[in-house]
C-alpha positions as CSV (number, residue, x, y, z in Angstrom):
1,M,-128.3,-124.8,-23.6
2,I,-127.6,-122.5,-26.5
3,F,-131.3,-122.7,-27.6
4,Y,-132.4,-121.5,-24.1
5,L,-129.8,-118.8,-23.9
6,T,-131.1,-117.4,-27.2
7,W,-134.7,-117.2,-26.3
8,I,-133.9,-115.8,-22.8
9,S,-131.9,-113.1,-24.3
10,L,-134.4,-112.3,-27.1
11,V,-137.3,-112.1,-24.7
12,A,-135.5,-110.0,-22.1
13,G,-134.1,-107.8,-24.8
14,G,-137.5,-107.4,-26.4
15,I,-139.2,-106.3,-23.2
16,L,-136.3,-103.9,-22.4
17,V,-136.6,-102.2,-25.9
18,V,-140.3,-101.8,-25.4
19,M,-140.0,-100.4,-21.9
20,L,-137.2,-97.9,-22.9
21,L,-139.3,-96.7,-25.9
22,L,-142.4,-96.2,-23.7
23,S,-140.4,-94.4,-21.1
24,L,-138.4,-92.1,-23.6
25,L,-141.1,-91.4,-26.1
26,G,-144.3,-91.7,-24.2
27,G,-143.2,-90.7,-20.7
28,I,-144.7,-94.0,-19.5
29,D,-142.3,-95.5,-16.8
30,L,-143.2,-98.9,-15.9
31,D,-140.1,-99.4,-13.6
32,V,-139.0,-99.0,-10.0
33,D,-136.0,-96.7,-9.3
34,A,-133.6,-97.7,-6.7
35,D,-133.7,-94.5,-4.6
36,F,-133.4,-95.1,-1.0
37,S,-133.4,-91.5,0.2
38,M,-136.0,-90.1,2.4
39,E,-137.4,-87.7,-0.3
40,S,-140.5,-89.0,-1.6
41,D,-140.8,-87.1,-4.9
42,T,-137.4,-87.7,-6.4
43,D,-136.5,-89.8,-9.3
44,A,-133.2,-91.7,-9.4
45,G,-132.8,-90.4,-13.0
46,G,-131.3,-93.8,-14.1
47,L,-132.0,-97.1,-15.5
48,G,-134.2,-98.5,-12.8
49,I,-134.3,-102.0,-11.3
50,L,-136.3,-103.8,-13.8
51,K,-134.6,-102.3,-16.9
52,G,-131.2,-103.0,-15.4
53,A,-132.1,-106.6,-14.7
54,L,-133.4,-107.0,-18.2
55,T,-130.3,-105.5,-19.6
56,F,-128.1,-107.7,-17.5
57,V,-130.0,-110.9,-18.4
58,S,-130.3,-110.1,-22.1
59,V,-126.6,-109.3,-22.7
60,S,-125.2,-112.0,-20.4
61,C,-127.2,-114.7,-22.1
62,W,-126.2,-113.5,-25.5
63,V,-122.5,-113.3,-24.7
64,M,-122.6,-116.8,-23.0
65,K,-124.3,-118.2,-26.1
66,M,-121.6,-116.7,-28.3
67,F,-118.9,-118.2,-26.1
68,L,-120.5,-121.5,-26.0
69,M,-120.9,-121.6,-29.8
70,F,-117.1,-121.0,-30.3
71,E,-115.7,-122.5,-27.0
72,Q,-116.4,-125.5,-25.0
73,T,-115.6,-123.9,-21.5
74,K,-118.8,-123.2,-19.7
75,G,-116.8,-121.4,-17.0
76,L,-115.3,-118.9,-19.3
77,A,-118.6,-118.3,-21.1
78,L,-120.2,-117.6,-17.6
79,L,-117.3,-115.2,-16.6
80,F,-117.6,-113.2,-19.8
81,G,-121.2,-113.2,-19.8
82,L,-121.4,-111.7,-16.3
83,L,-118.8,-109.1,-17.2
84,A,-120.6,-108.1,-20.3
85,G,-123.9,-107.9,-18.5
86,F,-122.5,-105.5,-15.8
87,L,-120.8,-103.4,-18.6
88,A,-124.0,-103.2,-20.5
89,M,-126.0,-102.2,-17.5
90,Y,-123.5,-99.5,-16.6
91,L,-123.4,-98.2,-20.1
92,L,-127.2,-98.1,-20.6
93,N,-127.4,-96.4,-17.3
94,L,-125.1,-93.6,-18.4
95,M,-127.0,-93.2,-21.6
96,V,-130.4,-92.9,-19.9
97,K,-129.0,-90.4,-17.5
98,A,-127.6,-88.3,-20.4
99,L,-130.9,-88.4,-22.1
100,L,-132.7,-87.3,-18.9
101,N,-130.3,-84.4,-18.3
102,N,-131.8,-82.8,-21.5
103,D,-134.9,-81.9,-19.6
104,E,-135.6,-78.3,-19.3
105,N,-137.5,-76.4,-16.6
106,V,-140.9,-75.5,-18.1
107,N,-142.1,-73.7,-15.0
108,W,-141.8,-69.9,-15.4
109,S,-143.7,-66.8,-14.5
110,A,-143.9,-63.3,-16.1
111,D,-141.8,-62.1,-13.1
112,D,-138.8,-64.0,-14.4
113,A,-138.6,-61.7,-17.5
114,L,-137.9,-58.7,-15.3
115,F,-134.7,-56.9,-16.4
116,Q,-134.1,-59.4,-19.1
117,Q,-133.1,-58.6,-22.6
118,G,-135.2,-59.6,-25.5
119,V,-136.0,-59.0,-29.2
120,V,-139.2,-57.5,-30.6
121,Y,-141.0,-60.2,-32.6
122,L,-144.1,-58.3,-33.5
123,K,-143.8,-54.5,-33.6
124,I,-145.0,-52.6,-30.4
125,P,-147.3,-49.8,-31.2
126,A,-146.8,-46.2,-29.7
127,E,-149.7,-45.5,-27.5
128,I,-152.4,-48.2,-27.2
129,G,-151.8,-51.8,-28.2
130,T,-149.3,-54.5,-27.6
131,G,-146.6,-56.3,-29.6
132,I,-144.8,-59.5,-28.8
133,V,-141.2,-59.9,-27.7
134,N,-138.9,-63.0,-27.5
135,I,-137.2,-63.2,-24.1
136,N,-134.7,-65.8,-22.8
137,I,-136.1,-67.1,-19.5
138,N,-134.5,-70.0,-17.6
139,G,-132.5,-71.1,-20.7
140,A,-135.5,-71.1,-23.1
141,T,-136.9,-68.5,-25.5
142,R,-140.4,-67.4,-24.4
143,E,-142.8,-65.2,-26.2
144,M,-144.5,-62.4,-24.2
145,K,-147.0,-59.7,-25.0
146,A,-145.3,-56.3,-24.6
147,K,-146.1,-52.6,-24.2
148,S,-143.8,-49.7,-24.7
149,H,-142.4,-48.0,-21.5
150,E,-142.0,-44.6,-23.3
151,N,-145.2,-44.8,-25.4
152,K,-143.3,-44.9,-28.7
153,E,-143.3,-47.5,-31.4
154,I,-140.6,-50.2,-31.3
155,K,-139.9,-51.9,-34.6
156,T,-139.5,-55.7,-35.2
157,G,-136.0,-56.9,-34.5
158,A,-135.1,-54.1,-32.0
159,K,-133.4,-55.1,-28.8
160,V,-135.3,-54.2,-25.7
161,R,-135.1,-54.8,-21.9
162,V,-138.0,-55.5,-19.7
163,V,-138.3,-52.7,-17.1
164,E,-141.6,-53.8,-15.5
165,V,-144.1,-56.5,-15.7
166,Q,-147.8,-55.7,-15.5
167,G,-149.8,-59.0,-15.3
168,E,-149.1,-60.9,-18.5
169,F,-147.5,-57.9,-20.2
170,A,-143.9,-57.0,-20.2
171,V,-143.2,-53.3,-20.3
172,V,-140.2,-52.8,-22.4
173,K,-137.7,-50.1,-23.2
174,E,-135.7,-50.1,-26.3
175,E,-131.9,-50.4,-25.8
176,N,-129.5,-48.2,-27.8
177,I,-126.7,-50.2,-29.2
């Protein structure tokens, strides 16, 4: 029995590790989420049914194997194996949710920069031409091409505020500190 528990645990754990690596590093999710809401484009943001089952089987079998190696009571091994499986499934679900919460919103438009403060990265010439400013939009620093609002040169490192957006260009005004 110990032999079979070892192999079940190793195979289930190996499949689980491969699936987690594919979904975390490659974005390939080979699992089904248990989301029974009516919204069709939602993700449960958790472990998934298959990954949860593999976690439960792998950890349960491993703990049962350990108890059977040191104890003779099969009932106690089964009880602790089931408890360990549920605990591992819960903890892994918390870990995956924490990792998925680090996603950031990459959808933004130039209009989101309006009235935001930024820093000049590449100097903005006085009359004709553009520079580059770094602006915090939706929690991420974005680079935008920028023109001067008052037709004067703005040096690198100066703090500016976006007063207008013209297409892909931010029209900025230097802030006096």
